[in-house]
N, C-alpha and C positions, 0 to 999 in steps of 0.2 A: 857809194863807190861805183864810178863807171866801170863796166865790164869790157867786152871786145874779145873775150877769150872763148875758144870753142869748147862745148860740153856735150857729153852724151846723154841721151835721154832714153830711159827704159821704162815704159809705161804699161801697166796692167790694167785692164778695163774693169769697170764696176758692172758686172754681168758680162754677157758675150754678145758682140755686135754681129748681126746678120750682114753679110756682104753680097750675097746673091742667092737666089732661090731656084731650084730646077723646075722647069715647066711641068705641070701635071703632077708634081709631087705632093705628098701629104701637106707639107708647109705651104705650098702655092694654093692648094685647095682651101686651106684654113685662113688664108689672107694674110699670111706672114710676108713681109717686104724687106728688101734691102734697107738698112739703116735702123731697123727695129733692134732693140737691146733685150736679150732674153735673161731674166733674173731667176727664173725657177722653172723646174720641170719636174711634174709629178710630185709636188710638195718639197723638192730637194733644191736647195740653193745652189746655183752654178755660177762659176766664175772662170771656167777653162773649157776648151772644146771637148776634152776627155770627160769632163763631168757631165756635160749634156749627154753624150753618148751612152754613159753608164746609166744616167737617170731614165733614158728612154726604155732601156731594157727592163726596168723594174715593173712596168705596166704595159704588157704587150697588146692589150685589147684597145686601149686608148690613152694618149698622152695629154696632160693638162699643162699648158705652158703660160707663164705670166711673163708679159713683156711690156717695155715702155716704148711708146712711139709719140715724139714730138711733146715730151713732158707729161703724157697721159699714159696711165697704166691700163692694160687690157689683158683679158683672159681668153685663150683660144684652146679648142680641143680638137685633136687629129687622131686618125689612125695610122700608126707607122707601117711602113712597108719593109719587106726583108730583102737585104742585099748582102751576099757573101756570108749568109747565115747570122746576120745581125740586124737588129731594127734600126731603121734610119727614118728621118724626117725630110730629108731631101733639101737642106739648107747649108750653104757654106758660111762658116762663121770665123771671127777672129777675136782673140782674147788678149792681144798684146801688141805692142809697136815699139820700134827702136829706130834711133837716128841721131844726126848731129845738128846742133844748133849754136847760136851765140848768146853768150850771157850779156844781159843788158846793164844790170845794176845789182848791188848787194847793200843792204842796210847794215852799217858797221856796228850798230848796236844790238841788233837782234840776230843777224846772219841770215835773215830772210832775203830771197832773191827773185828777181823776175827775169825771164828770158824769152826769146824767139819773136815776141811781139805779135803773134797769131797763134791760133790753136794748133794742136796736134789733131789732125784730121785723118780718117780713113782713106787710103790711097784710092779705093774702088768706089765708095759712096760719097766721099767729100764731107761726111758728117763728122762733127766733133766727137772725139773718142771719150766716153765718160771714164774718169780716172777712179780706179779702186785704190791703187798704190803705185808707187814708182820711185825710182832713184836716179841720181845723176852721177856721171862719171867725168874724169878729165877726158880730153880728146886731143888728138894730134893731126893737124892738117899736112899733108905732103904734096899737095898740087891742086890745079883747078882746071875744069873744063870749060871753055868759053861757050856761051850760047850762040846758036846759029839757027838760021832758018825758022824762026819762031819757037824755037826750043829753048828753055832756060838752061844756062850752064849751071855747074855745081861744083862745090869744094869737095875734094876727095880726102878722106881721112879714116883714122881708126879710133875706136872707143878704147881707152885704157882700162886695164883691170882695176878692180876695187871701186867702192862707193866713195864719193865726196860730199854726198848730201842726199835729201829725200825730195820727192815731189808731192805736193799736197794739193795743187789745183791745175786742171787744164781749162783755160777759159778763151773766150773770143779774142782777148788782147794779149795772150801769152801764157806760159807755164810759170808756175810759181812753187816755191818750196823753201828749204832751209839748208844751208851749207854747214858741213861740220867743222870747217876752218874758214874764218873771215880773212879775205885777202889783206895783206898789209900794205894798203895803198891810201892816198889822199882822197877823201870825200869831198864832193862839190855840191853846190846848191841844185835843187830842181827848179827848172823854168815852168812857170804856169802857162797855160795855153795862151794867154793874151800877151805873154812876154816873148813868145817865139814869132820871129819875123822873117820875111823873104830876105834872102840874101846869103852870103858866104857862111859855112859852117864846116865841121869835120865829123867823120865817123871814126870810131875805133873798130877795126876788124882784123882777124887773123888769117892771112892768105897761105902762110907756111909756118910749120911748127906750132908752138903753143902761146907764143908772145904777140899781143896785138899791135898793130901799127896804126898811126894816124894819117887819114887820107882826106883831101879836100873834097867838098861837095858844095852844091848850091841849093838852098831851098827855094824852089820855084813858085809854089802855090800852098796856101794854108786854108783849110776848110774847118772854120770854128763851128759850123753846124754838125759836123761828124765828131762830136764831143767824145764818144766812147768807141769809135770805130778804128779800124786798122788802116783806113785811107784818109787820115787827117791832114797829111802833107803829100806834096809831090816833090821829090828830090832828084837832083841830076849829079851823077859822078863827074867831077872836073880833074881829079888828080891823074897825071899821065902815067904815073906807075901802076895805079890800080886798073886803068884802062888797058894798059899793055899786058898785065898779067891775067885778067879776068874777063875784060870787055866791058866791065860795069858791074852790075849786081847779079849774083849767082845764088843758087840754092845753098844754104848753109850759112850764109851772111845774115839771114833773118834774125833780128834781135841786136844788131850791131848798134851801139849807142851812138846817137847823134848829139854833139856838143856844140853850143853856140854862146858866145860872150861869156865862156867859163861856166856855163850851166848845163845841165842834163835836160835836153829839149825833147828827145824822142828816141824812136828806134825804128830801123829799116824793117818793113815787113814783106813787100812784094816787088817783083821786078816786072817791067812792061815788056812782054815777049817780043813786040815788034821794035823796041828800042831798049836794049839791056843797059844802057848808060842811065836810064830813068826808072823811077819806081815809086811806090808808096811808103809812107812811114806813119807811125802812131804816136801820138803825144805821151811823154813820159808821165805826165800827170795822170792820164787814163790808166796806165799800167800800175801805177802806185795806188791809185784808188782801188783798183780791183785787188791788188795785194792786201790792202788794209781791210777790205771786206772779207 
C-alpha cells in the first residue's frame, strides 16, 4: 500500500552515541571519539545519558567503558574528573532522536512498513543512530519553508499524541517497523529495478494536513549500479502546485513514494541544495529487500 502520509519518529538508541568530546578531557585522553556508541560503563549496561553519569560515580578511581566503533567493540579505561562535585568523563552524548518523515509503503498482510528512504542519523556526527527501540505516531503538517541560498527547505508540523506502531530497524535505506492499524487502501505492485524507466511519474506527499496528494515528477536518471543505495535515481519535480508551495523537495518529504505505470517504483531521499526542484531517490525494491531481511 503506497504511503505519502507524514509520521512521527521517536527513536531510542542501542547504547549511547558520543556526539563530541571535550579537548583534554578524560574521554579525549582515552581516545573516545564522536560517533562511538557506549554500551557499558563499569560493568553496567547503559542506554541513557543519566545511566552513564550514574555508572561513572560507582568507581571513582577508574572507569571501564565498552564502546562500539565502526562495528568493532573496544574497551577503554580512564580516570574521571570532578566537576560540580560529580565525576565526569568529558563527553557529550545522545540517547534519542525525534522527527517527522513520510511513510513509503505498508504491507497489507503483515502491517510492516517502510519509510524515510534514508537512515535516521545524528545531526552532529552524521552517523546512523543504532536503534534499541522506538515508536511511530501520526503527524500533521501545517506549512512549508522553501529552500533558499543552498539551504534545504522543510515541512513544518507536529507529532500527534499516542503511538500508531513500533520501529524495529534503522537502516541505510530507511526505517522499518510495524503499524498497529493497517490502512484501508488499495495495494499496488512493486516495480523491480529493471522495470523503472526514465520519464514521467508521480509522488505522493503531504504538504498540508494529514492527507497525501499526487504530484507530477520526471525520473531523469537511473543508476542500476547503486542497487541498494539511496541515490539510485535522479528525479525532478514538475508539478506547478508543489513548486509553488515548497519550491521542490524539502526536508520531511523523504520517503514520499514514487509511482510509475501503476507500480511502486521508489521513494524520495535527498534534495539537491543548489537546485531544490531535483533530488535523489531509492528503489522500492531496495527498501522491501531490507524490510524482509
